[in-house]
Backbone bond lengths (Angstrom), bond angles and torsions (degrees), N, CA, C in turn:
res aa  C-N    CA-C-N  psi(-1)  N-CA   C-N-CA  omega(-1)  CA-C   N-CA-C  phi
1 M - - - 1.456 - - 1.533 107.96 -
2 P 1.321 118.37 131.24 1.475 120.16 177.89 1.529 111.19 -60.15
3 R 1.336 115.18 155.75 1.469 120.66 -179.26 1.523 109.93 -135.28
4 N 1.321 114.30 151.81 1.447 120.24 168.91 1.520 108.54 -143.10
5 V 1.307 115.86 168.64 1.463 121.92 174.62 1.515 106.55 -115.38
6 E 1.338 116.03 130.92 1.451 121.29 -171.84 1.524 112.25 -123.20
7 I 1.314 113.65 150.22 1.462 123.23 170.18 1.521 106.61 -136.46
8 K 1.332 116.79 136.55 1.466 121.77 176.43 1.521 107.69 -127.87
9 A 1.347 116.32 138.75 1.465 120.18 -178.96 1.522 110.56 -149.69
10 Q 1.320 115.00 154.44 1.455 120.48 170.58 1.520 108.12 -72.44
11 V 1.339 116.26 151.15 1.459 121.57 -179.46 1.523 109.06 -105.26
12 R 1.328 115.37 126.39 1.470 120.70 177.21 1.529 111.77 -94.07
13 D 1.352 116.59 -38.54 1.468 121.07 -177.53 1.533 108.66 -127.25
14 W 1.319 115.77 89.02 1.475 123.18 -175.71 1.521 111.58 -57.69
15 D 1.329 117.29 -47.94 1.463 120.72 -175.27 1.524 112.02 -64.12
16 R 1.333 117.51 -42.59 1.462 120.93 178.70 1.526 110.59 -64.69
17 L 1.329 116.18 -45.38 1.463 120.08 -179.59 1.532 110.71 -63.01
18 H 1.311 116.59 -40.75 1.474 122.47 177.35 1.531 109.75 -58.51
19 A 1.325 117.15 -45.89 1.468 121.41 -178.29 1.529 111.29 -65.75
20 V 1.323 117.63 -43.60 1.468 120.88 -179.41 1.528 110.12 -66.60
21 A 1.322 117.44 -42.15 1.470 120.77 178.94 1.529 110.83 -62.15
22 A 1.331 116.85 -42.10 1.467 120.61 178.46 1.521 110.58 -62.33
23 H 1.326 116.68 -40.51 1.468 121.03 178.56 1.537 110.26 -63.55
24 L 1.341 117.04 -47.13 1.462 120.61 -178.94 1.523 111.83 -64.43
25 A 1.329 116.73 -34.38 1.467 120.98 -179.21 1.527 112.54 -84.27
26 G 1.318 116.13 -16.57 1.461 119.31 -179.35 1.511 113.68 76.16
27 G 1.328 116.97 22.82 1.457 118.45 178.65 1.510 112.45 170.63
28 P 1.324 115.39 -175.32 1.462 120.74 -176.15 1.533 111.78 -75.72
29 P 1.330 116.16 163.78 1.463 120.05 -179.32 1.522 112.12 -86.39
30 E 1.309 114.45 168.59 1.457 122.01 168.28 1.528 106.99 -97.26
31 L 1.327 117.26 131.84 1.458 122.07 177.58 1.525 108.89 -89.32
32 I 1.343 116.02 126.80 1.461 121.14 -178.57 1.532 108.06 -130.86
33 R 1.321 116.15 125.41 1.467 120.87 173.84 1.524 107.62 -98.93
34 Q 1.341 115.70 130.68 1.458 120.26 -174.34 1.522 110.72 -134.56
35 V 1.323 114.59 143.94 1.459 121.46 168.05 1.522 105.72 -122.70
36 D 1.335 115.86 117.37 1.461 121.93 -179.69 1.523 109.01 -106.08
37 T 1.327 116.48 119.13 1.457 121.65 175.17 1.522 107.70 -104.39
38 F 1.331 115.92 118.59 1.462 121.98 180.00 1.522 109.11 -94.17
39 F 1.328 115.61 138.82 1.456 122.36 -179.57 1.522 109.57 -113.77
40 H 1.313 116.09 154.08 1.462 120.17 174.38 1.520 107.94 -64.29
41 A 1.321 116.04 134.82 1.465 120.99 -179.87 1.525 108.02 -141.92
42 P 1.334 118.12 144.69 1.466 120.31 -177.62 1.532 113.47 -66.45
43 H 1.328 117.88 -25.60 1.465 121.73 173.79 1.523 108.52 -154.33
44 G 1.313 116.08 155.06 1.455 120.40 -177.24 1.516 110.48 66.62
45 R 1.325 115.33 -165.27 1.460 121.84 177.91 1.523 109.02 -125.31
46 L 1.326 114.70 143.33 1.455 121.22 178.72 1.520 107.57 -127.54
47 K 1.334 115.92 123.42 1.466 119.23 -179.85 1.520 109.57 -138.67
48 L 1.324 112.69 151.73 1.455 121.04 171.78 1.518 106.50 -107.01
49 R 1.312 116.21 119.68 1.472 121.48 177.98 1.518 107.79 -99.51
50 E 1.330 115.91 119.32 1.464 121.39 179.72 1.525 109.60 -105.39
51 F 1.326 115.05 125.29 1.456 122.30 175.56 1.530 110.46 -98.00
52 S 1.335 115.55 -33.76 1.465 122.79 179.64 1.524 107.22 -160.11
53 A 1.327 116.38 179.14 1.467 120.49 178.60 1.527 111.63 -66.07
54 E 1.337 117.01 -20.17 1.468 121.08 -177.39 1.525 113.65 -111.92
55 R 1.320 117.91 2.79 1.473 118.54 -174.92 1.516 111.10 -144.92
56 G 1.332 114.76 126.57 1.451 120.59 177.43 1.511 111.27 -157.51
57 E 1.343 114.93 176.80 1.462 121.70 178.00 1.521 108.79 -141.47
58 L 1.303 115.80 133.35 1.450 121.30 170.41 1.521 105.96 -91.78
59 I 1.328 116.11 124.94 1.463 121.12 -173.92 1.528 109.51 -125.87
60 F 1.317 115.85 123.02 1.467 122.05 171.13 1.520 106.48 -108.79
61 Y 1.336 116.51 134.29 1.456 118.14 175.75 1.518 111.68 -148.39
62 E 1.314 114.13 154.12 1.459 123.02 176.38 1.519 107.73 -128.84
63 R 1.338 115.27 128.86 1.459 120.29 174.63 1.514 107.95 -159.98
64 P 1.321 117.05 153.02 1.465 118.97 177.15 1.526 111.11 -70.56
65 D 1.323 116.25 150.64 1.463 121.46 175.06 1.526 107.71 -88.37
66 A 1.320 115.24 82.32 1.465 121.71 -178.99 1.521 108.14 -129.94
67 A 1.322 115.89 150.89 1.460 119.84 -179.47 1.534 111.17 -75.77
68 A 1.304 117.64 -33.09 1.471 121.46 -177.66 1.527 110.58 -74.26
69 A 1.331 115.69 175.69 1.465 120.72 176.61 1.522 109.20 -55.60
70 K 1.338 115.84 133.28 1.461 120.74 -176.07 1.519 110.09 -138.27
71 T 1.314 115.62 149.65 1.455 121.53 179.73 1.525 109.66 -88.02
72 S 1.315 115.19 134.90 1.463 122.74 178.87 1.520 108.38 -121.25
73 R 1.333 115.59 132.61 1.470 122.10 172.36 1.518 106.23 -105.22
74 Y 1.338 117.66 136.97 1.459 119.20 -173.33 1.524 112.19 -148.82
75 E 1.325 113.83 159.86 1.462 122.91 171.15 1.520 106.70 -133.61
76 I 1.330 117.00 139.62 1.463 122.50 179.49 1.524 108.56 -128.47
77 V 1.342 115.88 130.56 1.460 121.95 176.81 1.525 107.61 -124.92
78 A 1.314 116.61 122.01 1.472 121.56 179.54 1.525 110.23 -74.40
79 T 1.342 115.25 150.48 1.459 120.84 175.83 1.526 109.73 -141.20
80 D 1.322 115.72 146.07 1.466 120.10 173.57 1.528 110.60 -104.08
81 Q 1.347 116.05 9.18 1.464 121.99 177.93 1.532 110.33 -133.24
82 P 1.320 117.52 59.75 1.464 118.66 -174.64 1.530 114.08 -63.66
83 Q 1.321 118.62 -35.62 1.468 119.97 -178.87 1.529 111.00 -66.23
84 R 1.308 116.07 -43.30 1.468 120.16 178.71 1.525 110.89 -65.83
85 L 1.329 116.61 -40.33 1.464 120.63 178.23 1.526 110.38 -64.48
86 R 1.343 117.34 -41.76 1.470 121.03 178.08 1.521 110.77 -58.98
87 E 1.324 116.72 -46.40 1.463 120.95 -179.98 1.525 111.82 -61.96
88 T 1.325 116.82 -40.67 1.460 121.30 179.93 1.528 111.16 -66.96
89 L 1.323 116.64 -46.28 1.471 120.13 179.78 1.527 111.30 -67.06
90 A 1.323 117.01 -36.78 1.467 120.22 177.89 1.526 110.10 -62.74
91 A 1.321 117.15 -41.88 1.466 120.64 179.40 1.527 111.35 -65.70
92 A 1.333 116.77 -37.70 1.464 120.73 -176.11 1.529 113.33 -82.58
93 L 1.338 117.09 -38.58 1.467 120.49 -170.50 1.525 114.45 -117.18
94 G 1.318 116.79 -23.90 1.465 120.41 -174.33 1.522 110.77 86.01
95 I 1.322 115.49 148.01 1.467 121.12 -179.49 1.527 110.10 -91.37
96 R 1.301 115.74 129.94 1.467 122.66 177.92 1.520 111.40 -87.29
97 G 1.342 117.44 -35.39 1.454 121.95 -179.79 1.515 110.94 174.86
98 V 1.329 115.15 165.77 1.466 121.70 -179.50 1.528 108.38 -128.55
99 V 1.332 115.59 134.56 1.464 122.65 179.30 1.523 107.86 -121.70
100 R 1.328 115.40 124.88 1.470 120.84 176.20 1.513 107.62 -110.64
101 K 1.336 115.50 131.71 1.459 118.04 -178.91 1.517 111.81 -149.94
102 E 1.318 112.48 157.87 1.457 122.41 171.47 1.518 105.19 -114.18
103 R 1.325 115.70 125.07 1.469 121.02 -172.86 1.513 109.82 -119.58
104 L 1.325 114.86 132.87 1.461 121.73 168.45 1.522 106.29 -100.70
105 L 1.319 116.56 119.01 1.462 121.92 -176.59 1.520 110.17 -105.86
106 Y 1.329 114.52 122.27 1.460 122.29 173.32 1.522 107.37 -113.52
107 L 1.331 116.90 139.66 1.459 121.90 175.49 1.518 108.37 -110.02
108 A 1.333 115.19 122.58 1.466 121.35 -179.96 1.523 107.56 -129.90
109 G 1.331 116.37 98.72 1.463 120.02 -176.04 1.520 109.26 63.78
110 Q 1.320 116.51 -129.64 1.467 120.60 179.72 1.524 111.69 -89.99
111 S 1.327 116.73 10.78 1.464 121.54 -176.73 1.518 111.65 -109.40
112 R 1.323 113.31 147.03 1.456 122.35 175.31 1.523 107.04 -111.43
113 I 1.313 116.15 125.50 1.463 121.80 176.87 1.518 106.66 -107.87
114 H 1.329 116.39 117.13 1.463 121.80 -179.73 1.523 108.99 -108.69
115 L 1.318 117.29 121.44 1.461 121.49 169.88 1.520 105.32 -102.47
116 D 1.321 116.20 112.21 1.460 122.22 -171.14 1.520 112.54 -111.20
117 R 1.321 115.62 134.02 1.469 122.75 167.14 1.520 105.16 -105.64
118 V 1.323 116.69 108.44 1.456 122.29 -174.22 1.523 109.23 -103.63
119 E 1.328 115.31 122.84 1.464 120.79 -178.71 1.528 110.20 -58.22
120 G 1.332 115.61 125.80 1.457 121.25 177.92 1.518 114.98 83.83
121 L 1.339 118.21 -6.07 1.469 121.41 -178.44 1.522 113.72 -121.51
122 G 1.329 117.66 -39.60 1.457 120.21 -177.53 1.511 112.67 119.37
123 R 1.327 114.77 -149.92 1.472 121.73 -173.37 1.523 110.95 -109.06
124 F 1.338 113.81 135.58 1.459 121.40 -177.31 1.523 109.63 -139.69
125 V 1.321 114.80 163.46 1.451 121.51 171.64 1.527 107.09 -124.54
126 E 1.321 116.16 136.78 1.457 122.07 173.11 1.524 107.80 -122.29
127 L 1.302 115.46 134.06 1.460 121.97 174.72 1.515 107.47 -112.04
128 E 1.305 116.42 131.23 1.464 121.60 176.73 1.529 108.33 -128.45
129 V 1.303 115.51 117.29 1.464 121.17 174.29 1.524 106.43 -99.48
130 V 1.323 116.81 109.68 1.469 121.62 -179.19 1.525 107.63 -79.04
131 L 1.330 115.59 115.88 1.464 119.71 -176.53 1.519 110.69 -73.33
132 R 1.311 114.70 135.05 1.462 122.15 177.11 1.518 109.14 -91.53
133 G 1.321 116.45 163.47 1.461 120.41 176.93 1.518 110.43 -53.53
134 G 1.311 116.94 132.72 1.459 121.17 179.46 1.521 114.34 89.07
135 Q 1.327 118.30 -14.43 1.463 120.05 178.11 1.518 109.86 -84.16
136 T 1.308 115.31 142.30 1.459 121.19 179.04 1.525 110.13 -95.91
137 A 1.315 115.52 167.38 1.462 120.82 174.67 1.527 110.10 -60.91
138 T 1.310 116.94 -34.24 1.472 121.03 177.33 1.526 110.59 -63.11
139 D 1.330 116.95 -42.04 1.469 120.71 175.89 1.524 110.07 -59.25
140 G 1.322 116.26 -45.38 1.460 120.80 -179.62 1.520 112.57 -64.20
141 R 1.328 117.11 -41.15 1.477 120.25 177.99 1.524 110.80 -62.65
142 R 1.333 116.24 -40.45 1.467 119.91 179.34 1.531 110.18 -61.95
143 I 1.334 117.01 -45.73 1.465 121.22 179.40 1.534 110.06 -63.69
144 A 1.336 116.87 -44.85 1.471 120.78 -179.42 1.525 111.18 -62.01
145 E 1.319 117.23 -42.66 1.467 120.75 -179.23 1.527 111.12 -68.48
146 Q 1.346 117.77 -35.94 1.467 120.30 174.74 1.526 110.46 -63.41
147 L 1.323 116.56 -42.75 1.458 121.42 178.63 1.530 110.39 -65.66
148 Q 1.312 116.96 -40.70 1.462 121.70 176.08 1.530 110.27 -56.68
149 N 1.325 116.58 -44.61 1.476 120.80 179.52 1.522 111.57 -66.39
150 K 1.327 117.49 -43.39 1.471 120.78 179.55 1.523 111.16 -61.44
151 L 1.338 116.45 -35.63 1.464 121.10 -179.44 1.526 112.52 -83.10
152 G 1.334 116.34 -6.94 1.461 120.01 178.70 1.518 113.58 72.03
153 I 1.333 117.00 31.50 1.466 121.30 179.67 1.524 108.46 -86.60
154 S 1.318 115.53 122.34 1.455 121.93 -179.12 1.529 110.95 -79.75
155 D 1.319 117.04 145.12 1.463 121.07 174.86 1.526 110.78 -58.17
156 A 1.327 116.84 -31.08 1.471 121.17 -179.39 1.528 111.86 -65.46
157 D 1.325 117.90 -20.58 1.467 121.82 -178.83 1.527 113.08 -94.48
158 L 1.334 118.23 -3.74 1.462 120.95 -179.02 1.521 110.33 -65.82
159 V 1.338 115.15 147.74 1.459 122.24 -173.54 1.525 109.41 -123.85
160 E 1.330 115.90 139.90 1.465 121.86 174.43 1.518 109.84 -89.20
161 G 1.335 116.62 154.51 1.452 121.55 170.16 1.512 114.36 76.81
162 A 1.325 114.23 -171.06 1.465 123.44 -179.58 1.524 109.17 -102.00
163 Y 1.319 116.21 164.14 1.472 119.86 177.64 1.521 111.44 -56.42
164 V 1.322 117.14 -37.10 1.459 119.86 -179.39 1.527 110.86 -61.65
165 D 1.325 117.82 -33.26 1.468 121.29 177.52 1.528 110.59 -68.67
166 L 1.325 116.65 -37.90 1.471 121.13 -179.09 1.526 111.28 -70.81
167 I 1.322 116.45 -35.13 1.468 120.73 179.22 1.518 110.20 -68.90
168 R 1.313 117.04 -38.93 1.466 121.12 -176.66 1.500 108.47 -73.03
């Protein structure tokens, strides 16, 4: 199962963070609008991410609910029928919650910097260090913490859990 190391934090200065992320990525971000529907699952989290009526991803992931850098194991399956899949999963498992967000995605090396505007919650930053073959979780935490420092993200702003947990 693929792994990454993640950090999530509230954003205090959106414009400064945007500028630093653009500098680290060497260019402008990609704008992505997402609707994430979370389903009840016996372990981990299961969500359907919808980008459009014809494009989505079913994502299962497991990670600890900790504020510090944490390792996430995940599987992603693409779908061209996200609405039908959502209806089927809702009937089988029930919906836990829905998160709507606008994401600015910056790519910096093996890291993904997400500047998120989350409906009903506000502005956040997520860092994802995608681990390469042979890299350990410790390697990923070191990279994530270095990126956290470069972006000026304070430990006091780190957030536990997923957006769906914060909304509930």
